[in-house]
C-alpha positions in Angstrom: -36.6 -7.6 -36.6 -35.0 -9.4 -33.6 -36.4 -12.9 -33.1 -38.2 -13.8 -29.9 -36.3 -16.2 -27.6 -38.2 -19.4 -27.0 -37.5 -21.7 -24.1 -39.4 -25.0 -23.7 -39.1 -26.3 -20.1 -39.9 -29.1 -17.8 -38.5 -32.1 -19.8 -37.8 -35.4 -18.0 -37.5 -37.9 -20.9 -34.7 -38.1 -23.5 -37.1 -38.9 -26.3 -39.1 -35.8 -25.6 -36.0 -33.7 -25.5 -35.0 -35.1 -28.8 -38.3 -34.0 -30.3 -37.8 -30.5 -28.9 -34.2 -30.2 -30.0 -35.3 -30.9 -33.6 -37.3 -27.7 -33.5 -35.8 -24.2 -33.8 -36.0 -23.5 -30.1 -33.3 -21.5 -28.2 -33.3 -23.2 -24.8 -34.6 -26.4 -23.3 -35.1 -26.4 -19.5 -34.8 -29.1 -16.9 -36.2 -28.8 -13.4 -33.3 -29.7 -11.1 -35.1 -28.5 -7.9 -36.3 -31.5 -6.0 -39.9 -32.4 -5.2 -41.6 -31.0 -8.2 -43.8 -32.9 -10.6 -41.3 -32.3 -13.4 -38.1 -32.8 -11.3 -35.4 -34.5 -13.2 -33.9 -37.8 -11.9 -30.1 -37.3 -11.5 -29.2 -40.5 -13.3 -31.2 -39.4 -16.4 -29.9 -35.8 -16.5 -26.8 -36.6 -18.6 -29.0 -38.1 -21.3 -31.3 -35.1 -21.3 -28.4 -32.7 -21.8 -26.9 -34.9 -24.5 -30.1 -34.6 -26.5 -30.5 -30.9 -25.9 -26.8 -29.9 -26.2 -24.9 -27.9 -23.6 -25.6 -24.5 -25.1 -29.4 -25.0 -25.1 -29.6 -26.7 -21.7 -31.0 -24.7 -18.8 -30.9 -26.0 -15.2 -33.8 -24.6 -13.2 -33.2 -24.3 -9.4 -34.8 -22.7 -6.4 -32.5 -21.3 -3.7 -29.8 -23.8 -4.4 -26.5 -24.1 -2.4 -23.4 -23.6 -4.5 -22.6 -27.2 -3.8 -25.8 -28.3 -5.4 -25.1 -26.5 -8.6 -21.6 -28.0 -8.7 -23.1 -31.5 -8.2 -25.4 -31.1 -11.2 -22.5 -29.8 -13.3 -20.4 -32.8 -12.3 -23.1 -34.9 -14.0 -23.2 -33.1 -17.3 -22.0 -29.9 -19.0 -24.7 -27.2 -19.3 -24.4 -23.5 -19.8 -27.3 -21.7 -18.2 -28.9 -21.7 -14.8 -32.4 -20.3 -14.0 -32.7 -19.2 -10.4 -36.3 -19.0 -9.2 -36.0 -18.3 -5.5 -34.8 -15.5 -3.3 -31.2 -15.7 -4.5 -29.3 -12.4 -3.9 -27.4 -10.4 -6.4 -24.2 -11.5 -4.7 -25.2 -15.2 -5.0 -25.9 -14.7 -8.7 -22.6 -13.1 -9.2 -20.8 -15.9 -7.4 -22.5 -18.5 -9.6 -21.3 -16.7 -12.7 -17.8 -16.4 -11.4 -17.4 -19.8 -9.9 -19.1 -21.9 -12.6 -19.0 -19.7 -15.7 -22.8 -20.1 -16.1 -25.2 -17.6 -17.7 -27.8 -16.6 -15.1 -31.5 -16.0 -15.6 -33.1 -14.5 -12.6 -36.8 -15.1 -12.1 -39.1 -12.6 -10.4 -42.6 -13.7 -9.5 -45.7 -11.6 -9.9 -48.4 -12.0 -7.2 -52.1 -12.0 -8.1 -52.8 -9.0 -5.9 -53.0 -6.6 -8.8 -50.3 -4.3 -7.5 -47.4 -3.1 -9.6 -44.3 -5.2 -8.4 -41.2 -3.3 -7.4 -38.5 -5.7 -8.6 -34.9 -4.7 -7.7 -33.7 -5.0 -11.3 -30.9 -2.5 -10.9 -29.4 -4.4 -8.0 -29.2 -7.6 -10.1 -28.2 -6.0 -13.5 -24.5 -6.6 -13.2 -24.9 -10.1 -11.8 -27.3 -11.8 -14.3 -27.8 -12.2 -18.0 -31.5 -12.1 -18.3 -34.7 -11.5 -16.2 -37.9 -13.6 -16.4 -41.3 -12.8 -15.1 -43.5 -15.7 -13.9 -46.7 -16.0 -11.9 -46.2 -16.5 -8.1 -46.5 -20.1 -6.8 -46.4 -20.8 -3.0 -44.1 -23.8 -3.5 -41.6 -21.7 -5.5 -41.0 -21.7 -9.2 -43.8 -21.1 -11.7 -47.3 -22.2 -11.0 -48.5 -22.6 -14.6 -50.9 -19.6 -14.2 -51.1 -16.4 -16.2 -50.7 -13.1 -14.5 -51.8 -9.5 -15.3 -49.8 -8.8 -18.5 -50.4 -5.0 -18.0 -47.7 -5.3 -15.4 -45.1 -6.2 -18.0 -44.4 -3.0 -19.9 -42.9 -1.0 -17.0 -40.6 -3.8 -16.2 -39.7 -4.3 -19.8 -38.9 -0.6 -20.1 -36.5 -0.8 -17.1 -34.9 -3.9 -18.6 -34.3 -2.0 -21.8 -32.6 0.8 -20.0 -30.4 -1.8 -18.2 -29.6 -3.6 -21.4 -31.0 -6.9 -20.1 -33.5 -9.1 -21.9 -36.9 -9.8 -20.3 -38.6 -13.2 -20.8 -42.2 -14.0 -19.8 -43.6 -17.2 -18.5 -46.8 -18.2 -16.7 -49.6 -20.2 -18.2 -48.5 -19.7 -21.8 -50.0 -21.9 -24.5 -50.3 -21.9 -28.3 -53.7 -20.4 -27.8 -52.7 -17.3 -25.7 -49.1 -16.6 -26.6 -50.2 -14.7 -29.7 -52.4 -12.4 -27.6 -49.3 -11.6 -25.4 -47.1 -11.0 -28.4 -49.7 -8.9 -30.1 -49.8 -6.5 -27.2 -46.3 -6.7 -25.7 -43.0 -7.7 -27.2 -40.8 -9.3 -24.5 -37.5 -10.6 -25.6 -38.5 -14.2 -24.9 -41.2 -16.6 -23.8 -41.0 -19.7 -21.6 -43.5 -22.5 -21.5 -43.8 -25.9 -19.8 -47.3 -27.1 -19.0 -48.6 -25.4 -22.2 -46.8 -27.9 -24.4 -48.0 -31.0 -22.7 -50.9 -33.4 -23.3 -51.9 -35.9 -20.6 -48.8 -35.0 -18.6 -46.3 -35.6 -21.4 -44.6 -33.2 -23.8 -46.5 -33.2 -27.1 -44.6 -32.7 -30.3 -47.6 -31.2 -32.2 -48.3 -28.8 -29.3 -44.6 -27.8 -29.2 -44.8 -27.1 -33.0 -48.0 -25.1 -32.7 -46.5 -23.0 -29.9 -43.4 -22.3 -31.8 -45.3 -21.5 -35.0 -47.5 -19.0 -33.1 -44.4 -17.2 -31.7 -42.6 -17.1 -35.0 -45.7 -15.7 -36.7 -45.5 -12.6 -34.5 -41.9 -11.8 -35.2 -42.6 -10.0 -38.4 -45.7 -8.1 -37.2 
């Protein structure tokens, strides 16, 4: 059975990245958008990527200018960008063509209970994966869960398009098993759910990963 892609996100300290990199995780994310609690300091970014490795490093941005992406790439070599704003299909395509990055496009689910009509078809040729996250007014994820009943129709559309779908939003070691027991997205993404007292916790990371892996054979 195909494994579930695991991305641990929101790292700011090299020693915490080193602990995550020692685990069997697929991607390690860094918040490059400014003004967030987990935003990365530019001078530390090369050290973070060095610990994670370029292939596992994901830069998370919200409506960036092309020049902003280029500036972060000048600081370190990383392979994947996660775009969390209103970036257009054309912008995503230009990012791929200009920088050679893989692109994860995030769509946010509001808490209104309505089925979202995401324009997946329009983005299919411009991105490498889609990610569903809960809506946050400030952009990016808000660390909240959303109605998981909204996932299957989106997952079916992604299957038809041949694109993986990842899920984020308030995931923890305590609830990720409930998600995977009901729905089998291609990947999961977690940030606050692997923290303790505002810092990444090695034991919590291990529990989260163990819970995910335990559902791969069910």
